[in-house]
VEXLO-6353 format. One line per field, with one value per atom (N, C-alpha, C, CB): chain; atom name; x, y, z. Coordinates in nm, 2 decimals, padded with zeros to 4 digits. Glycine has a CB too. Layout:
N
cadena: c(A:...);
atomo: c(CA:...);
px: c(X:...);
py: c(Y:...);
pz: c(Z:...);
END
This chain:
142
cadena: c(A:A:A:A:A:A:A:A:A:A:A:A:A:A:A:A:A:A:A:A:A:A:A:A:A:A:A:A:A:A:A:A:A:A:A:A:A:A:A:A:A:A:A:A:A:A:A:A:A:A:A:A:A:A:A:A:A:A:A:A:A:A:A:A:A:A:A:A:A:A:A:A:A:A:A:A:A:A:A:A:A:A:A:A:A:A:A:A:A:A:A:A:A:A:A:A:A:A:A:A:A:A:A:A:A:A:A:A:A:A:A:A:A:A:A:A:A:A:A:A:A:A:A:A:A:A:A:A:A:A:A:A:A:A:A:A:A:A:A:A:A:A:A:A:A:A:A:A:A:A:A:A:A:A:A:A:A:A:A:A:A:A:A:A:A:A:A:A:A:A:A:A:A:A:A:A:A:A:A:A:A:A:A:A:A:A:A:A:A:A:A:A:A:A:A:A:A:A:A:A:A:A:A:A:A:A:A:A:A:A:A:A:A:A:A:A:A:A:A:A:A:A:A:A:A:A:A:A:A:A:A:A:A:A:A:A:A:A:A:A:A:A:A:A:A:A:A:A:A:A:A:A:A:A:A:A:A:A:A:A:A:A:A:A:A:A:A:A:A:A:A:A:A:A:A:A:A:A:A:A:A:A:A:A:A:A:A:A:A:A:A:A:A:A:A:A:A:A:A:A:A:A:A:A:A:A:A:A:A:A:A:A:A:A:A:A:A:A:A:A:A:A:A:A:A:A:A:A:A:A:A:A:A:A:A:A:A:A:A:A:A:A:A:A:A:A:A:A:A:A:A:A:A:A:A:A:A:A:A:A:A:A:A:A:A:A:A:A:A:A:A:A:A:A:A:A:A:A:A:A:A:A:A:A:A:A:A:A:A:A:A:A:A:A:A:A:A:A:A:A:A:A:A:A:A:A:A:A:A:A:A:A:A:A:A:A:A:A:A:A:A:A:A:A:A:A:A:A:A:A:A:A:A:A:A:A:A:A:A:A:A:A:A:A:A:A:A:A:A:A:A:A:A:A:A:A:A:A:A:A:A:A:A:A:A:A:A:A:A:A:A:A:A:A:A:A:A:A:A:A:A:A:A:A:A:A:A:A:A:A:A:A:A:A:A:A:A:A:A:A:A:A:A:A:A:A:A:A:A:A:A:A:A:A:A:A:A:A:A:A:A:A:A:A:A:A:A:A:A:A:A:A:A:A:A:A:A:A:A:A:A:A:A:A:A:A:A:A:A:A:A:A:A:A:A:A:A:A:A:A:A:A:A:A:A:A:A:A);
atomo: c(N:CA:C:CB:N:CA:C:CB:N:CA:C:CB:N:CA:C:CB:N:CA:C:CB:N:CA:C:CB:N:CA:C:CB:N:CA:C:CB:N:CA:C:CB:N:CA:C:CB:N:CA:C:CB:N:CA:C:CB:N:CA:C:CB:N:CA:C:CB:N:CA:C:CB:N:CA:C:CB:N:CA:C:CB:N:CA:C:CB:N:CA:C:CB:N:CA:C:CB:N:CA:C:CB:N:CA:C:CB:N:CA:C:CB:N:CA:C:CB:N:CA:C:CB:N:CA:C:CB:N:CA:C:CB:N:CA:C:CB:N:CA:C:CB:N:CA:C:CB:N:CA:C:CB:N:CA:C:CB:N:CA:C:CB:N:CA:C:CB:N:CA:C:CB:N:CA:C:CB:N:CA:C:CB:N:CA:C:CB:N:CA:C:CB:N:CA:C:CB:N:CA:C:CB:N:CA:C:CB:N:CA:C:CB:N:CA:C:CB:N:CA:C:CB:N:CA:C:CB:N:CA:C:CB:N:CA:C:CB:N:CA:C:CB:N:CA:C:CB:N:CA:C:CB:N:CA:C:CB:N:CA:C:CB:N:CA:C:CB:N:CA:C:CB:N:CA:C:CB:N:CA:C:CB:N:CA:C:CB:N:CA:C:CB:N:CA:C:CB:N:CA:C:CB:N:CA:C:CB:N:CA:C:CB:N:CA:C:CB:N:CA:C:CB:N:CA:C:CB:N:CA:C:CB:N:CA:C:CB:N:CA:C:CB:N:CA:C:CB:N:CA:C:CB:N:CA:C:CB:N:CA:C:CB:N:CA:C:CB:N:CA:C:CB:N:CA:C:CB:N:CA:C:CB:N:CA:C:CB:N:CA:C:CB:N:CA:C:CB:N:CA:C:CB:N:CA:C:CB:N:CA:C:CB:N:CA:C:CB:N:CA:C:CB:N:CA:C:CB:N:CA:C:CB:N:CA:C:CB:N:CA:C:CB:N:CA:C:CB:N:CA:C:CB:N:CA:C:CB:N:CA:C:CB:N:CA:C:CB:N:CA:C:CB:N:CA:C:CB:N:CA:C:CB:N:CA:C:CB:N:CA:C:CB:N:CA:C:CB:N:CA:C:CB:N:CA:C:CB:N:CA:C:CB:N:CA:C:CB:N:CA:C:CB:N:CA:C:CB:N:CA:C:CB:N:CA:C:CB:N:CA:C:CB:N:CA:C:CB:N:CA:C:CB:N:CA:C:CB:N:CA:C:CB:N:CA:C:CB:N:CA:C:CB:N:CA:C:CB:N:CA:C:CB:N:CA:C:CB:N:CA:C:CB:N:CA:C:CB:N:CA:C:CB:N:CA:C:CB:N:CA:C:CB:N:CA:C:CB:N:CA:C:CB:N:CA:C:CB:N:CA:C:CB:N:CA:C:CB:N:CA:C:CB:N:CA:C:CB:N:CA:C:CB:N:CA:C:CB:N:CA:C:CB:N:CA:C:CB:N:CA:C:CB:N:CA:C:CB:N:CA:C:CB:N:CA:C:CB:N:CA:C:CB:N:CA:C:CB:N:CA:C:CB:N:CA:C:CB);
px: c(01.84:01.77:01.67:01.70:01.67:01.58:01.47:01.65:01.34:01.23:01.16:01.13:01.12:01.05:00.91:01.12:00.81:00.67:00.62:00.59:00.58:00.53:00.38:00.57:00.34:00.21:00.11:00.20:00.17:00.09:00.06:00.15:00.10:00.08:-00.01:00.21:-00.11:-00.20:-00.12:-00.33:-00.16:-00.10:-00.12:-00.16:-00.03:-00.04:00.08:-00.17:00.07:00.18:00.18:00.17:00.30:00.32:00.44:00.33:00.44:00.56:00.67:00.53:00.80:00.91:00.92:01.04:00.89:00.89:00.80:00.86:00.69:00.59:00.65:00.45:00.71:00.76:00.88:00.81:00.96:01.07:01.02:01.16:00.92:00.87:00.81:00.76:00.73:00.66:00.76:00.55:00.86:00.96:01.04:01.05:01.09:01.17:01.09:01.21:00.96:00.89:00.85:00.76:00.83:00.81:00.93:00.78:01.05:01.17:01.17:01.30:01.13:01.12:01.02:01.09:00.90:00.80:00.85:00.67:00.91:00.96:01.07:01.02:01.16:01.26:01.20:01.35:01.10:01.05:00.96:00.96:00.88:00.79:00.86:00.68:00.96:01.02:01.16:01.05:01.24:01.36:01.35:01.47:01.24:01.21:01.32:01.17:01.36:01.47:01.45:01.51:01.32:01.29:01.33:01.15:01.33:01.36:01.51:01.27:01.57:01.70:01.82:01.70:01.79:01.90:01.89:01.90:02.00:02.00:02.00:02.12:01.88:01.87:01.90:01.73:01.93:01.96:02.11:01.89:02.19:02.33:02.40:02.40:02.34:02.39:02.28:02.52:02.31:02.21:02.17:02.27:02.27:02.24:02.15:02.37:02.17:02.08:01.94:02.14:01.93:01.80:01.72:01.82:01.79:01.72:01.68:01.82:01.77:01.74:01.62:01.86:01.61:01.50:01.37:01.52:01.38:01.26:01.21:01.30:01.30:01.27:01.21:01.39:01.27:01.21:01.07:01.30:01.04:00.91:00.81:00.91:00.86:00.77:00.74:00.84:00.84:00.82:00.73:00.95:00.75:00.67:00.52:00.72:00.50:00.36:00.30:00.36:00.38:00.34:00.30:00.45:00.38:00.35:00.23:00.47:00.22:00.11:-00.02:00.16:-00.02:-00.14:-00.18:-00.13:-00.08:-00.11:-00.13:00.00:-00.04:-00.04:-00.17:00.08:-00.21:-00.33:-00.46:-00.34:-00.45:-00.57:-00.60:-00.56:-00.51:-00.52:-00.65:-00.40:-00.73:-00.85:-00.86:-00.97:-00.89:-00.91:-01.05:-00.91:-01.05:-01.18:-01.28:-01.16:-01.23:-01.31:-01.39:-01.23:-01.35:-01.42:-01.55:-01.33:-01.58:-01.70:-01.82:-01.70:-01.90:-02.02:-02.12:-02.09:-02.11:-02.21:-02.17:-02.23:-02.04:-02.00:-02.04:-01.84:-02.10:-02.14:-02.02:-02.26:-01.98:-01.87:-01.91:-01.79:-01.85:-01.90:-01.86:-01.84:-01.94:-01.91:-01.79:-02.03:-01.72:-01.61:-01.68:-01.50:-01.66:-01.71:-01.60:-01.83:-01.62:-01.51:-01.58:-01.43:-01.50:-01.54:-01.43:-01.58:-01.48:-01.38:-01.30:-01.46:-01.17:-01.09:-01.11:-00.94:-01.16:-01.19:-01.06:-01.24:-01.08:-00.97:-00.88:-00.90:-00.91:-00.82:-00.90:-00.73:-00.83:-00.90:-00.90:-00.83:-00.86:-00.85:-00.97:-00.72:-00.98:-01.08:-01.01:-01.18:-01.08:-01.03:-01.14:-00.97:-01.09:-01.20:-01.26:-01.13:-01.39:-01.46:-01.46:-01.61:-01.42:-01.41:-01.55:-01.33:-01.58:-01.72:-01.75:-01.73:-01.87:-01.91:-01.87:-02.07:-01.80:-01.75:-01.86:-01.65:-01.96:-02.07:-02.15:-02.17:-02.18:-02.26:-02.19:-02.30:-02.06:-01.97:-01.88:-01.89:-01.92:-01.83:-01.78:-01.91:-01.86:-01.81:-01.70:-01.93:-01.72:-01.62:-01.48:-01.67:-01.49:-01.37:-01.30:-01.40:-01.38:-01.33:-01.26:-01.44:-01.32:-01.25:-01.13:-01.36:-01.14:-01.02:-00.90:-01.06:-00.93:-00.82:-00.77:-00.87:-00.86:-00.81:-00.73:-00.94:-00.77:-00.70:-00.56:-00.78:-00.55:-00.41:-00.32:-00.42:-00.38:-00.30:-00.26:-00.39:-00.35:-00.32:-00.21:-00.45:-00.22:-00.12:00.02:-00.16:00.03:00.16:00.21:00.14:00.12:00.16:00.20:00.04:00.12:00.15:00.28:00.04:00.31:00.43:00.55:00.43:00.54:00.65:00.67:00.62:00.56:00.57:00.63:00.43:00.59:00.65:00.80:00.58:00.84:00.98:01.06:00.99:01.01:01.07:01.09:00.99:00.99:01.00:01.08:00.86:01.08:01.17:01.32:01.15:01.35:01.49:01.52:01.50:01.43:01.45:01.48:01.33:01.41:01.43:01.57:01.33:01.61:01.74:01.85:01.76:01.83:01.93:01.94:01.89:01.84:01.84:01.90:01.70:01.94:01.99:02.09:02.05:02.19:02.30:02.25:02.41:02.13:02.07:01.98:02.00:01.96:01.86:01.93:01.79:01.98:02.03:02.02:02.18:02.02:02.01:02.12:01.87);
py: c(-00.72:-00.61:-00.66:-00.51:-00.61:-00.65:-00.55:-00.67:-00.60:-00.52:-00.56:-00.52:-00.47:-00.50:-00.46:-00.44:-00.55:-00.51:-00.52:-00.61:-00.40:-00.39:-00.42:-00.25:-00.53:-00.58:-00.51:-00.72:-00.46:-00.40:-00.25:-00.43:-00.19:-00.05:-00.04:00.03:00.05:00.08:00.17:00.14:00.17:00.27:00.41:00.25:00.49:00.63:00.67:00.66:00.79:00.85:00.80:01.00:00.77:00.73:00.80:00.57:00.85:00.91:00.80:00.97:00.85:00.76:00.67:00.84:00.73:00.64:00.52:00.72:00.54:00.43:00.33:00.48:00.38:00.30:00.21:00.38:00.27:00.20:00.08:00.29:00.10:00.00:-00.11:00.05:-00.08:-00.18:-00.25:-00.11:-00.18:-00.24:-00.34:-00.14:-00.31:-00.40:-00.53:-00.33:-00.51:-00.63:-00.71:-00.59:-00.64:-00.72:-00.80:-00.62:-00.75:-00.83:-00.96:-00.75:-00.94:-01.05:-01.16:-01.01:-01.11:-01.20:-01.27:-01.12:-01.20:-01.26:-01.37:-01.16:-01.33:-01.43:-01.55:-01.36:-01.54:-01.66:-01.74:-01.62:-01.67:-01.74:-01.79:-01.64:-01.73:-01.77:-01.84:-01.64:-01.81:-01.87:-01.99:-01.78:-02.00:-02.11:-02.15:-02.24:-02.05:-02.07:-02.18:-01.95:-02.21:-02.31:-02.45:-02.31:-02.46:-02.59:-02.60:-02.61:-02.49:-02.49:-02.45:-02.39:-02.41:-02.38:-02.45:-02.22:-02.47:-02.54:-02.43:-02.64:-02.40:-02.29:-02.34:-02.23:-02.47:-02.52:-02.54:-02.66:-02.49:-02.51:-02.44:-02.46:-02.33:-02.26:-02.17:-02.18:-02.11:-02.03:-01.91:-01.98:-01.84:-01.72:-01.76:-01.66:-01.87:-01.90:-01.94:-02.02:-02.01:-02.05:-01.92:-02.14:-01.83:-01.70:-01.62:-01.61:-01.62:-01.55:-01.61:-01.55:-01.74:-01.81:-01.78:-01.96:-01.79:-01.76:-01.62:-01.78:-01.52:-01.38:-01.36:-01.29:-01.43:-01.42:-01.47:-01.50:-01.58:-01.64:-01.55:-01.78:-01.49:-01.40:-01.27:-01.35:-01.21:-01.09:-01.12:-01.03:-01.23:-01.27:-01.28:-01.41:-01.35:-01.37:-01.23:-01.46:-01.15:-01.02:-00.93:-00.94:-00.93:-00.85:-00.91:-00.85:-01.04:-01.10:-01.11:-01.23:-01.14:-01.17:-01.07:-01.31:-01.04:-00.95:-00.81:-00.97:-00.75:-00.61:-00.57:-00.56:-00.66:-00.62:-00.62:-00.72:-00.67:-00.67:-00.54:-00.78:-00.44:-00.31:-00.25:-00.22:-00.19:-00.12:00.02:-00.20:00.11:00.25:00.26:00.35:00.30:00.31:00.41:00.36:00.50:00.60:00.53:00.71:00.41:00.34:00.28:00.23:00.28:00.23:00.31:00.24:00.24:00.31:00.37:00.21:00.33:00.39:00.52:00.29:00.56:00.69:00.80:00.69:00.90:01.02:01.11:01.10:01.11:01.19:01.33:01.12:01.43:01.57:01.61:01.67:01.69:01.73:01.83:01.80:01.84:01.94:02.08:01.90:02.17:02.31:02.41:02.34:02.51:02.62:02.76:02.61:02.85:02.99:03.08:03.04:03.19:03.28:03.35:03.38:03.37:03.45:03.59:03.40:03.68:03.82:03.89:03.90:03.96:04.04:03.96:04.11:03.83:03.75:03.66:03.65:03.59:03.50:03.36:03.50:03.34:03.21:03.17:03.20:03.04:02.99:02.90:02.90:02.88:02.80:02.70:02.88:02.59:02.49:02.53:02.35:02.49:02.52:02.39:02.57:02.39:02.27:02.23:02.30:02.10:02.06:02.07:01.91:02.08:02.09:01.97:02.11:01.99:01.87:01.79:01.92:01.86:01.79:01.71:01.89:01.77:01.70:01.58:01.80:01.59:01.49:01.43:01.54:01.41:01.36:01.22:01.36:01.14:01.00:01.01:00.91:01.09:01.12:01.16:01.22:01.26:01.31:01.20:01.43:01.12:01.01:00.91:00.94:00.88:00.78:00.84:00.73:00.97:01.04:01.03:01.19:01.05:01.04:00.90:01.09:00.81:00.66:00.63:00.57:00.68:00.66:00.71:00.72:00.83:00.89:00.81:01.04:00.76:00.67:00.55:00.64:00.49:00.37:00.39:00.31:00.51:00.54:00.55:00.68:00.61:00.62:00.48:00.70:00.39:00.26:00.18:00.18:00.19:00.12:00.17:00.14:00.30:00.35:00.30:00.51:00.29:00.23:00.08:00.25:00.01:-00.13:-00.15:-00.20:-00.07:-00.07:-00.05:00.03:00.05:00.09:-00.02:00.22:-00.08:-00.19:-00.31:-00.23:-00.34:-00.46:-00.43:-00.50:-00.31:-00.28:-00.29:-00.13:-00.24:-00.26:-00.40:-00.19:-00.48:-00.63:-00.69:-00.70:-00.65:-00.70:-00.66:-00.65:-00.53:-00.49:-00.57:-00.33:-00.60:-00.68:-00.82:-00.69:-00.87:-01.00:-01.00:-01.06:-00.88:-00.87:-00.97:-00.73:-01.00:-01.09:-01.24:-01.08:-01.27:-01.40:-01.42:-01.44:-01.32:-01.32:-01.37:-01.18:-01.49:-01.55:-01.70:-01.51:-01.77:-01.91:-01.97:-01.96);
pz: c(-01.68:-01.61:-01.52:-01.72:-01.40:-01.29:-01.28:-01.16:-01.28:-01.26:-01.13:-01.38:-01.05:-00.93:-00.94:-00.80:-00.94:-00.95:-00.80:-01.04:-00.75:-00.61:-00.62:-00.55:-00.57:-00.58:-00.48:-00.57:-00.37:-00.27:-00.28:-00.13:-00.39:-00.41:-00.54:-00.43:-00.52:-00.64:-00.73:-00.60:-00.86:-00.95:-00.91:-01.10:-00.94:-00.90:-00.81:-00.83:-00.77:-00.69:-00.54:-00.69:-00.49:-00.35:-00.31:-00.34:-00.18:-00.13:-00.12:00.01:-00.12:-00.13:00.00:-00.14:00.11:00.23:00.22:00.36:00.16:00.14:00.04:00.10:-00.07:-00.18:-00.12:-00.29:-00.04:00.02:00.10:00.11:00.19:00.27:00.18:00.36:00.09:00.00:-00.09:-00.08:-00.14:-00.22:-00.15:-00.28:-00.03:00.05:00.09:00.18:00.12:00.16:00.03:00.24:-00.08:-00.20:-00.24:-00.32:-00.21:-00.23:-00.14:-00.20:-00.02:00.07:00.02:00.22:-00.02:-00.07:-00.19:-00.10:-00.28:-00.40:-00.37:-00.50:-00.27:-00.23:-00.18:-00.13:-00.09:-00.03:-00.13:00.09:-00.21:-00.30:-00.43:-00.35:-00.47:-00.60:-00.58:-00.68:-00.48:-00.46:-00.37:-00.41:-00.30:-00.21:-00.11:-00.29:-00.03:00.06:00.16:00.13:00.19:00.29:00.23:00.33:00.10:00.04:-00.01:-00.08:-00.03:-00.10:00.00:-00.21:00.12:00.21:00.34:00.24:00.41:00.54:00.65:00.55:00.70:00.80:00.94:00.79:00.95:01.08:01.11:01.10:01.02:01.03:01.15:00.90:01.20:01.32:01.37:01.28:01.49:01.56:01.48:01.69:01.41:01.33:01.22:01.28:01.15:01.04:01.09:00.96:01.20:01.25:01.29:01.38:01.35:01.39:01.26:01.47:01.16:01.04:00.97:00.94:00.96:00.90:00.98:00.88:01.11:01.19:01.17:01.34:01.17:01.14:01.00:01.16:00.90:00.77:00.76:00.67:00.82:00.82:00.89:00.88:01.00:01.08:00.99:01.21:00.93:00.85:00.73:00.81:00.67:00.56:00.60:00.50:00.71:00.76:00.80:00.88:00.87:00.91:00.79:00.99:00.68:00.56:00.49:00.47:00.47:00.39:00.46:00.34:00.59:00.66:00.77:00.72:00.85:00.97:00.94:01.08:00.87:00.84:00.75:00.76:00.65:00.58:00.66:00.46:00.78:00.86:00.93:00.97:00.92:00.98:00.93:00.95:01.02:00.98:01.03:01.03:00.95:00.99:01.05:00.86:01.18:01.25:01.18:01.39:01.10:01.03:00.91:00.98:00.88:00.77:00.82:00.71:00.95:01.01:00.95:01.16:00.88:00.81:00.91:00.72:01.03:01.13:01.18:01.24:01.15:01.20:01.10:01.21:01.16:01.08:01.05:01.15:00.92:00.89:00.84:00.77:00.90:00.86:00.72:00.96:00.66:00.52:00.53:00.45:00.42:00.41:00.37:00.31:00.46:00.43:00.44:00.53:00.36:00.36:00.37:00.23:00.41:00.41:00.35:00.56:00.29:00.23:00.33:00.13:00.31:00.40:00.35:00.39:00.44:00.40:00.35:00.52:00.24:00.18:00.09:00.28:00.07:-00.01:-00.11:00.08:-00.19:-00.29:-00.23:-00.42:-00.10:-00.04:00.04:00.04:00.06:00.15:00.26:00.08:00.37:00.47:00.52:00.59:00.57:00.61:00.74:00.62:00.75:00.87:00.95:00.84:01.08:01.16:01.20:01.28:01.18:01.22:01.37:01.18:01.40:01.54:01.62:01.55:01.73:01.81:01.88:01.91:01.91:01.98:01.88:02.06:01.77:01.67:01.61:01.56:01.60:01.54:01.64:01.42:01.76:01.87:01.84:02.00:01.78:01.75:01.64:01.70:01.55:01.44:01.50:01.34:01.59:01.66:01.74:01.74:01.81:01.89:01.80:01.97:01.69:01.60:01.53:01.49:01.50:01.44:01.54:01.41:01.67:01.77:01.77:01.90:01.77:01.77:01.65:01.78:01.54:01.41:01.42:01.29:01.47:01.48:01.57:01.53:01.68:01.77:01.70:01.90:01.62:01.55:01.44:01.48:01.38:01.27:01.33:01.21:01.45:01.52:01.55:01.65:01.61:01.64:01.52:01.71:01.41:01.28:01.22:01.18:01.23:01.18:01.25:01.18:01.38:01.46:01.43:01.61:01.41:01.38:01.24:01.38:01.14:01.01:01.02:00.92:01.09:01.10:01.17:01.18:01.27:01.35:01.25:01.47:01.18:01.09:00.97:01.05:00.92:00.81:00.86:00.76:00.97:01.03:01.04:01.17:01.09:01.10:00.97:01.17:00.87:00.73:00.68:00.64:00.70:00.66:00.73:00.69:00.86:00.93:00.87:01.08:00.80:00.73:00.60:00.73:00.55:00.41:00.37:00.39:00.45:00.41:00.41:00.51:00.45:00.44:00.32:00.57:00.25:00.14:00.01:00.11:00.01:-00.11:-00.10:-00.13:-00.21:-00.21:-00.30:-00.26);
END
């Protein structure tokens, strides 16, 4: 029986799209760290193998070193984050959030916009690299 321990996810619930990404890259990390393909395979035997090995090393480095460097601009301690406030919806038992004042929290809104732009960029990068990893599937053996 094979068990996959995904080391980059904390315990608890994660959406399936996140689990797929982390599981696939955990497989790559395990392959490189445990099967030692750099020592056990001849990656110079042809152009396809050279490219596959180059891509594997890039994806490994991206996952282990580059991707973890992503920073949410909202984590900046100097940004004043508005409190969550709610108001009752008249005639119902529900409440709705009150949007913070845009002038008072202008820096927060600016960083929120930047964060959403980064999320889009990061999602595209994740997707591109996941596709690249899937394309390497037939080379992940020793």
